[in-house]
C-alpha positions as CSV (number, residue, x, y, z in Angstrom):
1,X,-168.1,-15.2,-62.9
2,X,-165.2,-13.2,-61.6
3,X,-165.6,-9.5,-62.5
4,X,-162.9,-6.9,-62.9
5,X,-164.0,-5.3,-59.6
6,X,-163.5,-8.7,-57.9
7,X,-160.0,-8.9,-59.3
8,X,-159.1,-5.4,-58.2
9,X,-160.4,-6.0,-54.7
10,X,-158.5,-9.3,-54.5
11,X,-155.3,-7.4,-55.5
12,X,-156.0,-4.7,-52.9
13,X,-156.3,-7.4,-50.3
14,X,-153.0,-8.9,-51.3
15,X,-151.3,-5.5,-51.1
16,X,-152.8,-5.0,-47.6
17,X,-151.5,-8.5,-46.5
18,X,-148.0,-7.5,-47.7
19,X,-148.1,-4.3,-45.7
20,X,-149.1,-6.2,-42.5
21,X,-145.8,-8.1,-42.7
22,X,-143.8,-4.8,-42.2
23,X,-142.9,-3.7,-38.7
24,X,-140.7,-0.6,-39.1
25,X,-142.4,2.8,-39.6
26,X,-140.0,4.2,-42.2
27,X,-140.0,1.0,-44.3
28,X,-143.8,0.9,-44.1
29,X,-144.2,4.4,-45.4
30,X,-142.1,3.5,-48.4
31,X,-144.1,0.4,-49.1
32,X,-147.5,2.0,-48.6
33,X,-146.7,4.5,-51.3
34,X,-145.0,2.0,-53.6
35,X,-147.9,-0.4,-53.6
36,X,-150.6,2.4,-54.0
37,X,-148.7,3.8,-56.9
38,X,-148.3,0.3,-58.5
39,X,-152.1,-0.4,-58.3
40,X,-153.1,3.0,-59.7
41,X,-150.2,3.3,-62.1
42,X,-149.2,6.7,-60.6
43,X,-145.8,8.3,-61.5
44,X,-145.4,9.9,-58.1
45,X,-146.9,10.3,-54.7
46,X,-146.5,11.5,-51.1
47,X,-147.5,10.7,-47.6
48,X,-148.3,13.3,-44.9
49,X,-148.5,12.2,-41.3
50,X,-150.9,13.9,-38.8
51,X,-149.1,15.7,-36.0
52,X,-151.4,17.9,-33.9
53,X,-152.7,20.8,-36.0
54,X,-150.3,20.0,-38.9
55,X,-149.5,17.5,-41.6
56,X,-145.9,16.5,-41.7
57,X,-144.6,15.7,-45.2
58,X,-143.0,12.3,-44.4
59,X,-142.3,10.3,-47.6
60,X,-142.3,10.8,-51.3
61,X,-141.6,8.9,-54.5
62,X,-141.3,10.1,-58.1
63,X,-140.4,7.8,-61.0
64,X,-139.7,10.6,-63.5
65,X,-137.2,12.3,-61.2
66,X,-135.7,9.0,-60.0
67,X,-134.9,8.1,-63.6
68,X,-132.8,11.3,-63.9
69,X,-130.5,10.1,-61.1
70,X,-127.6,7.8,-61.5
71,X,-127.8,4.1,-60.9
72,X,-128.1,3.3,-57.2
73,X,-128.9,6.9,-56.2
74,X,-132.1,7.8,-54.3
75,X,-134.4,10.7,-54.5
76,X,-133.5,13.2,-51.8
77,X,-136.3,15.2,-50.2
78,X,-136.8,17.5,-47.2
79,X,-139.4,17.1,-44.5
80,X,-141.7,20.0,-43.7
81,X,-145.1,20.7,-42.2
82,X,-148.2,22.3,-43.5
83,X,-151.2,23.5,-41.5
84,X,-154.4,21.5,-41.5
85,X,-156.7,24.0,-43.2
86,X,-158.6,24.4,-46.6
87,X,-155.8,26.3,-48.4
88,X,-153.7,23.3,-49.5
89,X,-155.1,20.1,-51.2
90,X,-153.8,17.8,-48.5
91,X,-154.8,20.2,-45.7
92,X,-158.3,20.4,-47.1
93,X,-158.7,16.6,-47.1
94,X,-157.4,16.4,-43.6
95,X,-159.6,19.1,-42.3
96,X,-162.7,17.6,-43.9
97,X,-161.8,14.2,-42.4
98,X,-161.4,15.7,-38.9
99,X,-164.8,17.3,-39.2
100,X,-166.4,13.8,-39.9
101,X,-166.1,13.4,-43.6
102,X,-163.8,10.3,-43.5
103,X,-164.7,9.3,-47.1
104,X,-163.5,12.6,-48.6
105,X,-161.6,12.2,-51.8
106,X,-160.1,14.9,-54.1
107,X,-159.7,13.5,-57.6
108,X,-158.3,16.4,-59.7
109,X,-157.7,15.9,-63.4
110,X,-155.3,18.9,-63.7
111,X,-154.1,20.8,-60.6
112,X,-153.1,23.8,-62.8
113,X,-156.7,24.2,-63.9
114,X,-158.4,24.5,-60.5
115,X,-161.3,26.9,-60.3
116,X,-160.3,30.1,-58.5
117,X,-163.5,29.8,-56.4
118,X,-162.3,26.6,-54.7
119,X,-160.9,27.1,-51.1
120,X,-157.7,25.1,-51.8
121,X,-155.0,25.7,-54.4
122,X,-151.9,23.9,-55.8
123,X,-148.5,25.0,-54.7
124,X,-146.3,24.8,-57.9
125,X,-143.0,25.7,-56.2
126,X,-141.8,22.1,-56.2
127,X,-142.6,21.7,-59.9
128,X,-140.6,24.8,-60.8
129,X,-137.6,23.8,-58.7
130,X,-137.5,20.2,-59.8
131,X,-138.5,20.7,-63.5
132,X,-141.5,18.4,-63.0
133,X,-145.2,18.8,-64.2
134,X,-147.8,17.7,-61.8
135,X,-151.1,17.1,-63.5
136,X,-153.6,14.6,-62.2
137,X,-153.8,14.1,-58.4
138,X,-155.8,11.8,-56.1
139,X,-155.8,12.6,-52.4
140,X,-157.4,10.6,-49.6
141,X,-157.3,10.5,-45.8
142,X,-155.8,7.5,-43.9
143,X,-158.0,6.8,-40.8
144,X,-157.7,4.0,-38.2
145,X,-160.5,1.9,-36.6
146,X,-161.2,4.7,-34.1
147,X,-161.8,7.0,-37.1
148,X,-158.8,9.0,-36.1
149,X,-156.8,10.7,-38.8
150,X,-153.4,9.1,-39.2
151,X,-152.3,11.0,-42.3
152,X,-153.0,11.8,-46.0
153,X,-152.1,9.7,-49.0
154,X,-151.6,11.6,-52.3
155,X,-151.0,10.0,-55.7
156,X,-149.8,12.1,-58.6
157,X,-150.0,11.7,-62.4
158,X,-151.8,8.5,-63.3
159,X,-150.5,7.0,-66.6
160,X,-152.0,5.0,-69.3
161,X,-150.4,2.0,-71.1
162,X,-148.5,4.4,-73.4
163,X,-147.0,6.3,-70.4
164,X,-149.2,9.4,-71.0
165,X,-150.5,11.2,-68.0
166,X,-154.3,10.8,-67.6
167,X,-156.9,11.6,-64.8
168,X,-157.3,9.0,-62.1
169,X,-160.4,6.9,-62.7
170,X,-163.5,7.8,-60.7
171,X,-164.4,4.2,-60.5
172,X,-161.1,3.5,-58.6
173,X,-161.9,5.9,-55.8
174,X,-163.5,3.3,-53.5
175,X,-160.4,1.1,-53.9
176,X,-158.0,3.9,-52.8
177,X,-160.2,4.6,-49.8
178,X,-160.2,0.9,-48.8
179,X,-156.5,0.7,-49.3
180,X,-155.9,3.9,-47.3
181,X,-157.9,2.7,-44.4
182,X,-156.0,-0.6,-44.2
183,X,-152.7,1.2,-44.6
184,X,-153.6,3.4,-41.7
185,X,-154.1,0.3,-39.5
186,X,-150.6,-1.0,-40.5
187,X,-149.3,2.5,-39.9
188,X,-150.8,2.6,-36.4
189,X,-149.1,-0.7,-35.5
190,X,-145.8,0.4,-36.9
191,X,-146.0,3.7,-34.9
192,X,-146.8,1.7,-31.8
193,X,-143.7,-0.5,-32.4
194,X,-141.5,2.6,-33.0
195,X,-142.9,4.2,-29.8
196,X,-142.1,1.1,-27.7
197,X,-138.5,1.1,-29.1
198,X,-138.1,4.9,-28.4
199,X,-139.4,4.4,-24.8
200,X,-136.6,1.8,-24.4
201,X,-134.2,4.4,-25.7
202,X,-135.5,7.1,-23.4
203,X,-135.0,4.7,-20.5
204,X,-131.4,4.3,-21.7
205,X,-131.1,8.0,-22.1
206,X,-131.8,8.5,-18.4
207,X,-128.5,6.6,-17.8
208,X,-126.5,7.7,-20.9
209,X,-127.3,11.2,-22.3
210,X,-125.7,10.3,-25.7
211,X,-128.4,7.6,-26.3
212,X,-131.1,9.9,-27.7
213,X,-134.1,9.1,-30.0
214,X,-132.5,11.1,-32.8
215,X,-129.2,9.3,-32.5
216,X,-130.8,5.9,-32.8
217,X,-133.1,6.9,-35.6
218,X,-130.1,8.1,-37.5
219,X,-128.1,4.9,-36.8
220,X,-131.1,2.9,-37.9
221,X,-131.6,4.9,-41.1
222,X,-127.8,4.8,-42.0
223,X,-127.7,1.0,-41.4
224,X,-130.6,0.3,-43.8
225,X,-128.9,2.4,-46.6
226,X,-125.5,0.8,-46.1
227,X,-127.2,-2.7,-46.1
228,X,-129.1,-2.0,-49.3
229,X,-126.1,-0.7,-51.1
230,X,-124.0,-3.7,-50.0
231,X,-126.8,-6.3,-50.7
232,X,-127.5,-5.1,-54.2
233,X,-123.8,-5.2,-55.1
234,X,-123.7,-8.7,-53.8
235,X,-126.8,-9.6,-55.9
236,X,-129.1,-10.5,-53.1
237,X,-132.8,-11.1,-54.0
238,X,-134.9,-8.0,-53.6
239,X,-137.5,-9.8,-51.5
240,X,-134.8,-10.9,-49.1
241,X,-133.4,-7.3,-49.0
242,X,-136.8,-6.0,-48.1
243,X,-137.4,-8.5,-45.3
244,X,-134.0,-8.0,-43.7
245,X,-133.9,-4.2,-43.9
246,X,-137.2,-4.0,-42.0
247,X,-135.7,-6.0,-39.2
248,X,-132.3,-4.3,-39.3
249,X,-133.9,-0.8,-39.0
250,X,-135.4,-1.6,-35.6
251,X,-132.5,-3.8,-34.4
252,X,-130.0,-1.0,-35.1
253,X,-132.0,1.4,-32.9
254,X,-131.4,-0.7,-29.8
255,X,-127.7,-1.4,-30.4
256,X,-126.6,0.2,-27.1
257,X,-129.6,-0.7,-24.9
258,X,-127.3,-2.8,-22.7
259,X,-125.9,0.5,-21.3
260,X,-128.8,0.5,-18.8
261,X,-126.8,-2.1,-16.9
262,X,-123.6,0.0,-16.6
263,X,-122.7,2.1,-13.6
264,X,-123.4,5.9,-13.7
265,X,-119.9,6.5,-12.5
266,X,-118.7,5.0,-15.8
267,X,-121.4,6.2,-18.2
268,X,-121.4,9.8,-17.1
269,X,-117.7,10.2,-16.4
270,X,-116.5,13.3,-18.3
271,X,-112.9,12.2,-18.8
272,X,-111.2,9.2,-20.2
273,X,-112.0,5.8,-18.7
274,X,-109.4,3.8,-16.9
275,X,-108.6,0.4,-18.3
276,X,-110.7,-1.2,-15.5
277,X,-113.7,1.1,-16.3
278,X,-113.3,0.4,-20.0
279,X,-113.5,-3.3,-19.4
280,X,-116.7,-2.8,-17.4
281,X,-118.1,-0.7,-20.2
282,X,-117.6,-3.5,-22.7
283,X,-120.2,-5.6,-20.8
284,X,-123.0,-3.5,-22.3
285,X,-122.7,-5.5,-25.5
286,X,-123.8,-8.8,-24.0
287,X,-126.1,-7.2,-21.5
288,X,-128.0,-5.8,-24.5
289,X,-127.9,-9.1,-26.4
290,X,-129.2,-10.9,-23.3
291,X,-132.4,-8.8,-23.3
292,X,-133.3,-10.2,-26.7
293,X,-131.5,-13.6,-26.6
294,X,-133.6,-15.2,-23.9
295,X,-137.1,-16.4,-24.8
296,X,-136.5,-15.3,-28.5
297,X,-139.9,-15.2,-30.2
298,X,-139.1,-13.3,-33.5
299,X,-136.6,-12.5,-36.1
300,X,-136.3,-9.1,-34.5
301,X,-135.2,-10.6,-31.2
302,X,-132.4,-12.5,-33.1
303,X,-131.4,-9.4,-35.1
304,X,-131.4,-7.1,-32.0
305,X,-129.3,-9.6,-30.0
306,X,-126.9,-10.0,-33.0
307,X,-126.5,-6.2,-33.3
308,X,-126.1,-5.5,-29.6
309,X,-123.5,-8.2,-29.2
310,X,-121.4,-7.5,-32.3
311,X,-121.4,-3.8,-33.1
312,X,-118.0,-3.2,-31.3
313,X,-116.2,-6.1,-33.0
314,X,-113.5,-5.1,-35.5
315,X,-112.6,-6.6,-38.9
316,X,-109.0,-7.1,-37.7
317,X,-110.0,-9.0,-34.6
318,X,-109.2,-6.3,-32.1
319,X,-112.7,-5.5,-31.0
320,X,-115.0,-6.9,-28.2
321,X,-116.6,-8.8,-26.6
322,X,-115.6,-11.7,-28.9
323,X,-116.9,-15.3,-28.9
324,X,-119.0,-15.2,-25.7
325,X,-122.4,-16.6,-24.8
326,X,-124.8,-13.6,-24.4
327,X,-126.6,-15.2,-21.4
328,X,-123.5,-16.3,-19.3
329,X,-121.0,-13.7,-20.7
330,X,-118.5,-16.5,-20.7
331,X,-116.2,-17.6,-23.6
332,X,-117.7,-20.2,-26.0
333,X,-115.8,-23.5,-25.7
334,X,-113.2,-23.7,-28.5
335,X,-113.0,-20.0,-28.9
336,X,-110.8,-19.1,-26.0
337,X,-107.5,-17.3,-26.2
338,X,-105.3,-16.7,-23.1
339,X,-108.2,-17.7,-20.9
340,X,-110.5,-15.1,-22.5
341,X,-113.0,-15.0,-25.4
342,X,-111.2,-14.6,-28.7
343,X,-112.4,-11.5,-30.5
344,X,-114.3,-12.1,-33.8
345,X,-112.6,-11.1,-37.0
346,X,-113.5,-10.7,-40.6
347,X,-116.6,-12.6,-41.7
348,X,-117.0,-14.2,-38.2
349,X,-118.7,-11.0,-37.4
350,X,-122.4,-11.2,-38.4
351,X,-123.4,-8.8,-41.2
352,X,-125.7,-6.7,-39.1
353,X,-123.0,-6.2,-36.6
354,X,-120.5,-5.0,-39.3
355,X,-123.1,-2.6,-40.7
356,X,-124.1,-1.0,-37.4
357,X,-120.4,-0.6,-36.5
358,X,-119.9,1.9,-39.3
359,X,-123.3,3.6,-38.8
360,X,-122.7,4.1,-35.1
361,X,-119.1,5.5,-35.5
362,X,-120.3,7.7,-38.4
363,X,-123.0,9.3,-36.2
364,X,-120.8,9.6,-33.2
365,X,-118.1,11.4,-35.1
366,X,-120.6,13.6,-37.0
367,X,-122.5,14.7,-33.9
368,X,-121.9,17.3,-31.2
369,X,-121.7,16.0,-27.7
370,X,-121.2,17.6,-24.3
371,X,-117.6,16.5,-24.4
372,X,-116.8,17.2,-28.0
373,X,-117.7,19.2,-31.2
374,X,-118.9,17.5,-34.3
375,X,-116.0,16.6,-36.6
376,X,-115.8,18.3,-40.0
377,X,-117.3,16.1,-42.7
378,X,-114.0,15.5,-44.6
379,X,-112.3,14.4,-41.4
380,X,-115.2,11.9,-40.7
381,X,-114.8,10.5,-44.1
382,X,-111.1,10.1,-43.8
383,X,-111.5,8.3,-40.5
384,X,-114.0,5.8,-42.0
385,X,-111.8,5.3,-45.0
386,X,-108.8,4.7,-42.8
387,X,-110.7,2.1,-40.9
388,X,-111.4,-0.1,-44.0
389,X,-109.8,-3.4,-43.5
390,X,-108.9,-2.8,-39.9
391,X,-111.9,-1.5,-37.9
392,X,-114.5,-2.1,-40.6
393,X,-115.4,-4.5,-43.4
394,X,-114.0,-3.0,-46.6
395,X,-117.1,-3.9,-48.6
396,X,-119.3,-2.1,-46.0
397,X,-117.1,0.9,-46.2
398,X,-117.5,0.9,-50.0
399,X,-121.3,0.7,-49.6
400,X,-121.1,3.5,-47.0
401,X,-119.4,5.9,-49.5
402,X,-121.8,4.9,-52.3
403,X,-124.9,6.4,-50.5
404,X,-123.5,9.6,-48.9
405,X,-126.2,11.9,-50.2
406,X,-129.0,9.7,-48.7
407,X,-127.1,9.5,-45.4
408,X,-126.9,13.3,-45.3
409,X,-130.7,13.5,-45.9
410,X,-131.3,11.1,-43.0
411,X,-129.1,13.2,-40.7
412,X,-131.2,16.3,-41.6
413,X,-134.5,14.4,-41.1
414,X,-133.4,13.4,-37.6
415,X,-131.5,16.4,-36.4
416,X,-130.9,16.9,-32.6
C-alpha cells in the first residue's frame, strides 16, 4: 500500500531530478525556490548563499507582491549580506549548521510572536516597506556531501486550500531537509560550472581588460530577460523557454571568448583601429565559435558556438562574419558575395545571436571603460531604438524595452 509519505517522497525525488537538469547558477536558484514553494505551498521564500563569514541574499520570490505588478513584470529585489550569527533567523540556522547541527530546522508559526528570550529575532523592515505580512517561516541549511554549508533556504507563509496563511507542518520538516540537501548538490555543480566559465573569462581578461566577470554576467542576465520577453510574446511553450534560457545564460557569457586569439596590439590599442586591424578583430567571432564547434558534446556547445559566431551580425545584413564555416573560417559554398562570405541578415541570424547582440551593445554603452564614460541612460535607449530594423531585430528591441526594470536590477547586482 502506497502511503502519503511515499507519495511525498516520490514527488520530492521528481523535483530533485528536475533540478539536476539545470546547469546555470542563477536559473537554478530560481528553480530551487520555485519547486520548494510549490511542494510546501508557500507564498514566498528566499535563498541565502554562504560567502565566508556572511550569508548573501541571492534570490527571492513572493506571489502576493508579484500579483500587484503588471503583466510581464518581475519582482525587483536588491542583494545584500548578513553576518552568520544568532541574531537573525537565517544567520542562526547557518551558525548552528557550521557548528555541526546540519539537521537544524527553524519552523516558526508567527515571526511576530517570537519569545524575547530567543537569541534570534525577525527584521520587519521589509514587511513595512513592501506592505507585506510575514507570518509562518520554515528555515533550513543547504549542505553538500562534504557537510559544507552552501546556503540557507527560507520558505514564508504556508497556505491552506482556501489561501489562508497557516504554520508549516511539523511532519514536513524531514522532506524540506532532504530537498535542501539535494538542492545543495545541484547548487555545487552549478557553481562549479559558473566558476569554469569565469576562469575562461579571466583568461580572456588578461588579453582584453573589457572582458570582465561582471560584464559577462550582465550580458548573460540581460540576454535571458530579453529572450523570455520575446518568447512569451511569441507563445513559446514554458518548458521550452526554461530549457533554452538555461543554455543561453551560459552561452551569452562566452560571447567574446575568441578574443584570446587576437593580437595585443589590436586588443589594447587605445585609439581607433585601422581598417586592416578591424578586419583582424572580426576573426574573434569564428575563433570563439571554433572552441565550441569542434567535438560538440552538448547543447551548450552548440549554443556557445552560435552566440560567438553571430553576435556581431546585423539585421540589415551589414554585420560580420557572415556565412562562414567556424572551423575553416572560409565562406560556405553558395553564400559568397564578391569573393567573400555574405553577411547574414534578418532571420538568417540565429535567435541567440540576435539577443546577445542587443545585450552586449546595451552593456557596452551603459558601462564606463578606460577609453570612455558610461552613456546617459536616455542616450543608450535612443541608440538601441534607433537600431531597430537596422542593427537589431525589431522584435528583440521591443522585448528589450519591455523588461527595463529587470535589466536595471541585473546591472546593480553585477556592478563593476
